[in-house]
C-alpha positions as a Python dict, from the first residue, in 0.01 Angstrom:
ca = {
    (1, 'M'): (0, 0, 0),
    (2, 'P'): (326, 196, 205),
    (3, 'P'): (346, 587, 103),
    (4, 'R'): (633, 717, -88),
    (5, 'I'): (847, 988, 20),
    (6, 'R'): (950, 1255, -305),
    (7, 'I'): (1192, 1539, -228),
    (8, 'P'): (1180, 1706, -553),
    (9, 'A'): (1512, 1876, -516),
    (10, 'A'): (1687, 1613, -464),
    (11, 'V'): (1506, 1387, -756),
    (12, 'K'): (1646, 1708, -1001),
    (13, 'G'): (1995, 1689, -876),
    (14, 'L'): (2023, 2002, -711),
    (15, 'R'): (2175, 2075, -378),
    (16, 'I'): (1994, 2092, -95),
    (17, 'R'): (2195, 2395, 154),
    (18, 'R'): (2187, 2344, 517),
    (19, 'D'): (1877, 2509, 673),
    (20, 'Q'): (1754, 2570, 307),
    (21, 'I'): (1326, 2553, 323),
    (22, 'I'): (1269, 2265, 90),
    (23, 'D'): (928, 2065, -76),
    (24, 'V'): (861, 1730, 67),
    (25, 'Q'): (582, 1543, -142),
    (26, 'V'): (421, 1213, -35),
    (27, 'I'): (235, 1013, -210),
    (28, 'M'): (55, 709, -112),
    (29, 'R'): (-253, 429, -243),
    (30, 'H'): (-497, 474, -19),
    (31, 'P'): (-872, 481, -123),
    (32, 'N'): (-1071, 700, 124),
    (33, 'R'): (-1453, 614, 154),
    (34, 'T'): (-1719, 787, 383),
    (35, 'G'): (-1943, 493, 419),
    (36, 'L'): (-2248, 604, 316),
    (37, 'A'): (-2445, 578, 12),
    (38, 'L'): (-2766, 790, -104),
    (39, 'R'): (-3035, 620, -75),
    (40, 'D'): (-3407, 791, -171),
    (41, 'G'): (-3278, 1118, -108),
    (42, 'A'): (-3099, 1064, 163),
    (43, 'F'): (-2782, 950, 291),
    (44, 'V'): (-2766, 647, 428),
    (45, 'R'): (-2446, 431, 610),
    (46, 'V'): (-2324, 121, 401),
    (47, 'S'): (-2071, 4, 581),
    (48, 'E'): (-1756, 128, 779),
    (49, 'P'): (-1563, 474, 695),
    (50, 'F'): (-1252, 396, 520),
    (51, 'H'): (-972, 655, 460),
    (52, 'V'): (-687, 775, 603),
    (53, 'T'): (-713, 996, 937),
    (54, 'D'): (-350, 1104, 1039),
    (55, 'V'): (-10, 1170, 858),
    (56, 'S'): (308, 1250, 1082),
    (57, 'V'): (637, 1385, 993),
    (58, 'F'): (931, 1283, 1190),
    (59, 'Y'): (1248, 1444, 1146),
    (60, 'G'): (1531, 1576, 1339),
    (61, 'G'): (1430, 1321, 1610),
    (62, 'G'): (1110, 1414, 1651),
    (63, 'L'): (767, 1557, 1541),
    (64, 'V'): (766, 1796, 1298),
    (65, 'S'): (422, 1797, 1141),
    (66, 'R'): (96, 1659, 1179),
    (67, 'Y'): (-216, 1655, 986),
    (68, 'E'): (-548, 1509, 1031),
    (69, 'A'): (-764, 1363, 730),
    (70, 'T'): (-1159, 1301, 734),
    (71, 'A'): (-1286, 1051, 433),
    (72, 'A'): (-1326, 1438, 218),
    (73, 'L'): (-950, 1342, 139),
    (74, 'S'): (-939, 1230, -217),
    (75, 'D'): (-878, 865, -285),
    (76, 'D'): (-446, 797, -335),
    (77, 'P'): (-338, 1139, -191),
    (78, 'F'): (-107, 1371, -288),
    (79, 'I'): (22, 1588, 6),
    (80, 'T'): (347, 1885, -4),
    (81, 'F'): (460, 2047, 257),
    (82, 'R'): (750, 2245, 294),
    (83, 'L'): (1106, 2133, 587),
    (84, 'R'): (1368, 2315, 662),
    (85, 'A'): (1629, 2076, 598),
    (86, 'G'): (1853, 2141, 922),
    (87, 'G'): (2169, 1903, 933),
    (88, 'G'): (2051, 1683, 700),
    (89, 'G'): (1908, 1340, 747),
    (90, 'P'): (1609, 1110, 746),
    (91, 'V'): (1283, 1220, 706),
    (92, 'R'): (973, 996, 788),
    (93, 'V'): (571, 950, 723),
    (94, 'V'): (368, 752, 925),
    (95, 'V'): (9, 768, 785),
    (96, 'T'): (-268, 576, 1016),
    (97, 'N'): (-639, 482, 849),
    (98, 'T'): (-934, 396, 1029),
    (99, 'S'): (-881, 28, 1062),
    (100, 'G'): (-561, 148, 1262),
    (101, 'Q'): (-322, 55, 1044),
    (102, 'R'): (28, 194, 1005),
    (103, 'F'): (213, 293, 688),
    (104, 'E'): (565, 407, 710),
    (105, 'A'): (809, 584, 465),
    (106, 'L'): (1187, 677, 545),
    (107, 'S'): (1438, 880, 246),
    (108, 'E'): (1738, 1111, 341),
    (109, 'V'): (1723, 1441, 336),
    (110, 'P'): (2086, 1511, 128),
    (111, 'V'): (2255, 1808, 258),
    (112, 'W'): (2568, 1966, 151),
}
């Protein structure tokens, strides 16, 4: 499933001022599997790993943050980061997994 972006200040109906630092939350439903299983006291590969590998955040016309992830990330990750609101506009999050699938979410940062 594609990720969703949530801006708590906007959800609460608070006014976001120009250049204010805001929290942005990314919610996604994605399993994270190492592909390993414990057999006779040792880990053995039973399948290919399947997990989120990259979360990139774009705002104001450019890349503002990038997170590399491993199979140690939990299932259905919930990621929170801070962003300077600037003059407002769309924030876009692109999530990539080990299969090369890309999922995107877009949300407007409403600046007053």
